[in-house]
C-alpha positions as CSV (number, residue, x, y, z in Angstrom):
1,M,106.3,32.2,-18.5
2,K,109.9,33.1,-19.4
3,G,111.8,35.4,-17.1
4,K,113.3,38.7,-18.0
5,A,117.0,39.2,-18.6
6,Y,118.7,42.1,-16.9
7,V,121.9,43.8,-18.2
8,G,123.8,44.1,-15.0
9,G,127.2,45.2,-16.3
10,V,128.7,46.7,-19.4
11,G,132.3,47.5,-20.5
12,M,134.3,48.6,-23.5
13,I,137.7,49.9,-24.4
14,P,138.5,52.9,-26.5
15,F,138.4,52.0,-30.2
16,T,141.5,52.5,-32.3
17,K,142.7,52.4,-35.8
18,P,144.3,49.1,-37.0
19,G,147.9,48.8,-35.8
20,R,147.4,50.9,-32.7
21,S,145.5,48.4,-30.5
22,E,146.5,45.7,-28.1
23,T,146.1,42.2,-29.5
24,Y,142.6,40.7,-29.7
25,D,143.1,38.6,-26.6
26,V,144.2,41.5,-24.4
27,M,141.3,43.6,-25.7
28,A,138.8,41.0,-24.8
29,E,140.2,40.6,-21.3
30,Q,140.0,44.3,-20.7
31,A,136.3,44.5,-21.9
32,V,135.3,41.5,-19.9
33,R,137.0,42.7,-16.7
34,A,135.3,46.1,-17.2
35,A,131.8,44.5,-17.5
36,L,132.5,42.2,-14.5
37,A,133.6,45.1,-12.3
38,D,130.6,47.2,-13.5
39,S,128.2,44.4,-12.6
40,G,129.7,43.3,-9.4
41,V,129.6,39.6,-10.6
42,T,132.7,37.5,-10.2
43,F,133.9,35.4,-12.9
44,D,133.2,32.2,-11.2
45,Q,129.6,33.1,-11.0
46,V,129.3,33.3,-14.9
47,Q,127.7,30.1,-16.3
48,Q,128.1,30.5,-20.0
49,A,130.0,32.8,-22.4
50,Y,129.4,33.9,-25.9
51,A,132.4,35.3,-27.7
52,G,131.8,37.3,-31.0
53,H,134.5,37.9,-33.5
54,V,134.7,37.7,-37.3
55,Y,138.4,37.9,-38.3
56,G,140.0,35.2,-36.1
57,D,140.6,31.5,-35.6
58,S,137.7,29.3,-34.3
59,T,138.5,29.5,-30.5
60,C,139.7,33.1,-30.2
61,G,136.9,33.5,-27.6
62,Q,138.6,31.0,-25.3
63,R,142.0,32.6,-25.9
64,G,140.6,36.0,-24.6
65,L,138.4,34.6,-21.8
66,Y,141.2,32.5,-20.4
67,R,143.1,35.6,-19.6
68,V,140.3,36.3,-17.1
69,G,139.7,32.8,-15.7
70,M,139.4,29.2,-16.6
71,S,136.3,27.9,-14.9
72,G,135.4,25.2,-17.5
73,I,132.2,26.8,-18.6
74,P,130.8,26.5,-22.1
75,V,132.3,29.1,-24.4
76,V,130.5,29.6,-27.7
77,N,132.3,31.5,-30.6
78,V,129.9,33.5,-32.6
79,N,130.2,34.9,-36.3
80,N,127.2,36.5,-37.8
81,N,129.2,39.1,-39.9
82,C,128.7,42.7,-38.6
83,A,125.8,41.6,-36.4
84,T,128.1,39.3,-34.5
85,G,128.1,41.2,-31.1
86,S,124.4,41.6,-30.8
87,S,124.1,37.9,-31.8
88,A,126.3,37.0,-28.9
89,L,124.0,39.0,-26.7
90,W,120.9,37.5,-28.2
91,L,122.2,34.0,-27.2
92,A,123.2,35.1,-23.7
93,R,119.7,36.7,-23.3
94,Q,118.0,33.5,-24.5
95,A,120.0,31.4,-22.1
96,V,119.0,33.5,-19.1
97,E,115.3,34.0,-20.1
98,S,114.9,30.3,-20.8
99,G,116.2,29.3,-17.2
100,A,119.1,27.4,-18.7
101,V,121.4,29.7,-16.7
102,D,121.2,32.5,-14.2
103,C,124.1,34.5,-15.5
104,A,125.8,34.7,-18.9
105,L,128.5,36.8,-20.5
106,A,128.5,38.1,-24.0
107,F,131.6,39.8,-25.3
108,G,133.0,40.8,-28.7
109,F,136.2,41.9,-30.1
110,E,138.1,42.5,-33.4
111,Q,141.7,43.1,-34.4
112,M,141.2,44.4,-37.8
113,V,143.7,45.4,-40.7
114,P,143.5,48.6,-42.7
115,G,141.4,48.9,-45.9
116,P,138.3,47.2,-47.2
117,L,137.1,44.0,-45.5
118,P,139.0,41.0,-47.1
119,S,137.5,37.6,-48.2
120,K,139.4,34.8,-46.6
121,W,138.3,31.9,-48.7
122,D,138.6,31.8,-52.4
123,D,138.3,28.1,-53.1
124,R,134.6,27.8,-52.1
125,P,131.2,29.5,-52.6
126,R,131.1,32.9,-51.1
127,A,128.6,33.6,-48.3
128,L,127.6,36.8,-50.2
129,G,127.6,35.0,-53.5
130,R,123.9,35.5,-54.3
131,F,124.1,39.1,-53.0
132,N,127.1,39.8,-55.4
133,D,125.2,38.1,-58.3
134,V,122.2,40.5,-57.8
135,L,124.6,43.5,-57.8
136,A,126.1,42.4,-61.1
137,D,122.7,41.8,-62.5
138,L,121.9,45.4,-61.6
139,G,125.1,46.6,-63.3
140,V,126.7,47.6,-60.0
141,V,130.2,46.9,-60.8
142,D,133.5,48.7,-59.9
143,E,136.6,46.9,-59.3
144,N,138.2,49.8,-57.5
145,A,135.4,50.2,-54.9
146,P,135.0,48.3,-51.7
147,K,132.4,45.7,-52.0
148,A,130.3,47.0,-49.1
149,A,130.3,50.4,-50.7
150,L,128.9,48.9,-53.8
151,F,125.9,47.6,-51.8
152,F,125.1,50.7,-49.8
153,G,126.1,53.1,-52.7
154,A,123.4,51.3,-54.9
155,A,120.9,51.5,-52.1
156,G,121.6,55.2,-51.6
157,A,121.1,56.0,-55.3
158,A,117.9,53.8,-55.4
159,Y,116.6,55.7,-52.4
160,A,117.3,59.1,-54.0
161,E,115.6,58.2,-57.2
162,K,112.6,56.6,-55.5
163,Y,111.8,59.7,-53.5
164,D,113.2,62.3,-55.8
165,V,115.7,63.7,-53.4
166,S,119.4,64.8,-53.8
167,P,121.6,62.2,-52.1
168,D,123.8,65.0,-50.8
169,F,121.7,65.1,-47.7
170,F,123.3,61.8,-46.7
171,A,126.5,63.8,-45.9
172,R,124.7,65.6,-42.9
173,V,124.7,62.1,-41.2
174,S,128.4,62.2,-41.0
175,V,128.4,65.8,-39.6
176,K,126.1,64.8,-36.9
177,A,128.1,61.6,-36.1
178,R,131.2,63.5,-35.6
179,K,129.5,66.1,-33.3
180,H,128.2,63.2,-31.2
181,A,131.6,61.4,-31.2
182,A,133.4,64.6,-30.1
183,Q,131.8,63.9,-26.7
184,N,132.9,60.2,-26.6
185,P,136.3,59.3,-25.2
186,Y,135.8,55.8,-26.7
187,A,135.4,57.0,-30.3
188,V,138.1,56.9,-33.0
189,F,137.2,60.0,-34.9
190,R,136.4,62.9,-32.6
191,D,137.3,65.8,-34.9
192,L,134.4,67.8,-36.4
193,V,133.8,67.7,-40.2
194,T,131.8,70.0,-42.4
195,Y,129.1,69.2,-44.8
196,E,131.5,70.3,-47.7
197,Q,134.4,68.3,-46.4
198,V,132.2,65.2,-46.4
199,L,130.9,65.7,-50.0
200,E,134.4,66.6,-51.3
201,S,136.1,63.5,-49.8
202,P,136.9,60.8,-52.4
203,R,134.0,59.1,-53.8
204,L,133.6,55.4,-53.2
205,Y,130.6,54.5,-55.3
206,G,127.4,56.4,-56.2
207,P,126.6,59.0,-53.6
208,V,128.9,57.5,-50.9
209,T,132.2,59.3,-50.2
210,R,135.0,58.2,-47.9
211,L,133.7,60.3,-45.0
212,Q,130.3,58.6,-45.3
213,A,131.8,55.1,-44.6
214,C,132.8,53.6,-41.3
215,P,136.4,52.9,-40.7
216,P,138.0,49.5,-40.0
217,T,138.5,49.4,-36.2
218,C,140.1,47.5,-33.4
219,G,138.3,47.1,-30.0
220,A,136.2,45.1,-27.6
221,A,133.1,45.3,-25.5
222,A,131.2,43.1,-23.2
223,A,127.9,42.7,-21.2
224,I,126.9,40.7,-18.2
225,V,123.3,39.3,-18.4
226,Y,121.5,37.7,-15.5
227,S,118.0,36.7,-14.1
228,E,116.1,38.7,-11.4
229,A,116.4,35.9,-9.1
230,F,120.2,35.8,-9.5
231,A,120.3,39.6,-8.9
232,K,118.3,39.3,-5.7
233,R,120.4,36.4,-4.5
234,H,123.6,38.4,-4.8
235,G,122.4,41.9,-4.1
236,L,122.9,43.2,-7.7
237,R,121.4,45.9,-9.7
238,T,118.2,45.4,-11.7
239,D,117.7,48.9,-13.4
240,V,118.1,47.8,-16.9
241,R,116.4,44.9,-18.5
242,I,116.0,43.7,-22.1
243,A,112.3,44.3,-22.9
244,A,112.3,42.6,-26.3
245,Q,114.7,41.3,-28.8
246,A,114.5,39.7,-32.3
247,L,117.0,38.3,-34.7
248,T,116.0,37.9,-38.4
249,T,117.7,36.5,-41.4
250,D,117.0,37.0,-45.2
251,Y,113.7,36.4,-46.9
252,P,113.3,35.5,-50.6
253,D,112.5,39.2,-51.4
254,T,116.1,40.1,-50.6
255,F,117.0,38.7,-54.0
256,D,114.3,40.5,-56.0
257,H,116.8,42.9,-57.5
258,D,116.0,46.0,-55.4
259,P,119.2,47.4,-53.8
260,L,117.2,48.5,-50.7
261,D,116.3,44.8,-50.1
262,L,119.9,43.8,-50.5
263,V,120.9,45.8,-47.5
264,G,118.5,44.4,-45.1
265,R,115.2,46.3,-45.4
266,E,112.9,43.4,-44.7
267,L,115.1,42.0,-42.0
268,T,115.0,45.4,-40.1
269,V,111.3,46.0,-40.5
270,T,110.4,42.5,-39.4
271,A,112.7,42.5,-36.4
272,A,111.5,46.0,-35.4
273,Q,107.9,45.1,-35.7
274,R,108.3,42.0,-33.4
275,V,110.2,44.0,-30.8
276,Y,107.5,46.7,-30.7
277,E,104.7,44.2,-30.5
278,E,106.5,42.1,-27.8
279,A,107.2,45.2,-25.6
280,G,103.9,46.9,-26.3
281,V,105.5,50.1,-27.5
282,S,105.6,52.2,-30.6
283,P,108.5,54.0,-32.3
284,S,107.1,57.4,-30.9
285,D,108.1,56.1,-27.4
286,I,111.8,55.9,-28.3
287,R,114.1,58.8,-27.4
288,V,117.5,57.3,-28.1
289,V,118.7,54.8,-30.7
290,E,122.1,53.2,-31.5
291,L,121.7,51.9,-35.1
292,H,124.0,50.4,-37.7
293,D,125.3,53.4,-39.7
294,C,128.1,51.5,-41.4
295,F,127.4,54.1,-44.1
296,T,125.4,57.3,-44.0
297,V,122.9,55.7,-46.3
298,N,122.1,53.0,-43.8
299,E,121.2,55.5,-41.0
300,V,118.7,57.1,-43.5
301,L,117.2,53.7,-44.5
302,V,117.1,52.2,-41.0
303,A,115.5,55.3,-39.4
304,E,112.5,54.7,-41.7
305,Q,112.6,51.0,-41.3
306,L,112.4,51.4,-37.5
307,G,109.5,53.7,-37.8
308,L,111.3,56.7,-36.4
309,T,110.4,58.8,-39.4
310,P,107.8,58.0,-42.2
311,E,109.0,56.2,-45.4
312,G,110.6,58.7,-47.7
313,G,110.8,61.2,-44.8
314,S,114.4,61.1,-43.8
315,E,115.5,64.2,-45.7
316,K,113.1,66.5,-43.8
317,F,113.8,64.5,-40.6
318,I,117.5,65.1,-40.9
319,L,117.4,68.8,-42.1
320,E,115.1,69.8,-39.3
321,G,117.5,68.1,-36.7
322,D,115.1,65.4,-35.5
323,N,117.8,62.8,-35.3
324,T,119.9,64.6,-32.7
325,Y,119.7,66.5,-29.5
326,G,116.7,68.9,-29.3
327,G,114.9,66.8,-31.9
328,K,112.5,63.9,-31.8
329,V,115.1,61.1,-31.2
330,V,118.8,61.0,-30.7
331,I,120.4,58.6,-33.1
332,N,123.8,57.3,-32.2
333,P,124.8,59.6,-29.3
334,S,128.1,57.5,-29.4
335,G,129.0,58.7,-32.8
336,G,127.9,55.5,-34.3
337,L,130.0,53.2,-36.6
338,L,130.8,56.2,-38.7
339,S,132.8,57.9,-36.0
340,K,133.1,55.6,-32.9
341,G,134.3,52.9,-35.2
342,H,133.2,49.4,-36.3
343,P,135.2,46.5,-34.8
344,L,132.8,44.0,-36.3
345,G,132.7,41.5,-33.3
346,A,132.4,44.3,-30.7
347,T,130.0,46.6,-32.4
348,G,126.7,45.2,-31.1
349,L,128.0,45.1,-27.5
350,A,129.4,48.6,-27.8
351,Q,126.0,49.8,-28.8
352,C,124.5,47.9,-25.7
353,T,127.1,49.6,-23.6
354,E,126.2,53.1,-24.7
355,L,122.4,52.4,-24.3
356,V,122.8,51.0,-20.9
357,W,124.9,54.1,-19.9
358,Q,122.0,56.2,-21.3
359,L,119.4,54.4,-19.3
360,R,121.4,54.7,-16.2
361,G,122.1,58.4,-16.7
362,Q,125.9,57.7,-16.9
363,A,126.6,59.0,-20.5
364,D,128.1,62.3,-19.4
365,A,128.0,65.0,-22.1
366,R,126.2,62.7,-24.4
367,Q,123.2,62.0,-22.0
368,V,119.9,62.2,-23.5
369,D,117.2,63.6,-21.2
370,D,114.2,61.5,-19.9
371,V,115.5,58.2,-21.3
372,T,113.3,55.1,-20.2
373,L,113.6,53.1,-23.5
374,A,116.5,52.6,-25.7
375,L,116.5,50.8,-29.1
376,Q,119.4,49.1,-30.8
377,H,119.8,47.9,-34.4
378,N,122.7,45.8,-35.6
379,L,122.9,44.5,-39.2
380,G,125.2,42.0,-40.9
381,L,124.9,41.4,-44.6
382,G,124.6,37.8,-45.6
383,G,122.5,38.3,-43.4
384,A,121.4,38.8,-39.8
385,C,119.6,41.7,-38.1
386,V,119.3,42.1,-34.4
387,V,116.9,44.7,-32.9
388,T,116.9,44.9,-29.0
389,L,114.8,47.2,-26.8
390,Y,116.2,48.0,-23.3
391,E,114.0,49.5,-20.6
392,K,114.8,51.4,-17.5
393,V,113.2,49.7,-14.4
394,A,112.1,52.1,-11.5
């Protein structure tokens, strides 16, 4: 039987707008040192490292980690689009659970530039080429809109039509995200916004306005993962472990010309089902979730795909406040990607950090009551989806 992997230490730095951060290697060092200090693990005890980044040269991970130490361990650089950070965690968890190592480090960072995500390679097939072709077939074309906004704007319009609802309710997700982020010193956007301000902000595509989209962000986060035997040997904490985790990629249905499939519906549903089954829990057991709200639309979709509310039930779920404090489940207490920020390589590990703090009771004003299970969802188009369930160990 495989052993369980424990998250013994987490760390992150405050996220910032592009141009206001340290360089990527300095940010990576700061996050790794914070996770090491939190865990009580020394750098020479780490046996493998997985470095997540999207916009950087091949061995950026080494550059950042060498500022902490040079112990000769394997360093694997990971790029899985916006799911990069949690993909690094997935690899670290696998290494520990398999017994290949006793202690692994996952860290992620991004030094981003302002504006829409750029494509770096124009002389070869694009990774999202098939996705773009389906968008074009659906008539979703706007040269002035960011490409990601086309995907999620089309999905939001399709959702509203399918369930006969006004897409204006998506804006309430941004209002909620800012309220949560106001309590998070690591978040980029901490000022409150009103429902009217969100709707009146410049429209990107379809129902999506600027205040319904996550900002390009710089930042870093890290996690130390180790086995129970390692923890006992070194007198370390074992109060949070990974109960189950799944990474999925696209299925043929992704390209069946449904905008909802293009943004990861089947990936999320499948990964969540695997996690629930492995852990022996149901969505009703979950009190706190960090999910991939790159756009307000995606929080609406993913809440249903994770089983937090019935299919087509998100409008009622949101209007009744069941996605925040005092409701059924607190979604993105950190403020999420919308308000905390979205430095691609760091996002999954920042989600991990928030949920570990929640399980330990260390989330300060953001603390959710009676948390014993915490669920994470991290999505990258192209595609990859990681769903992780953490549990508090008595």
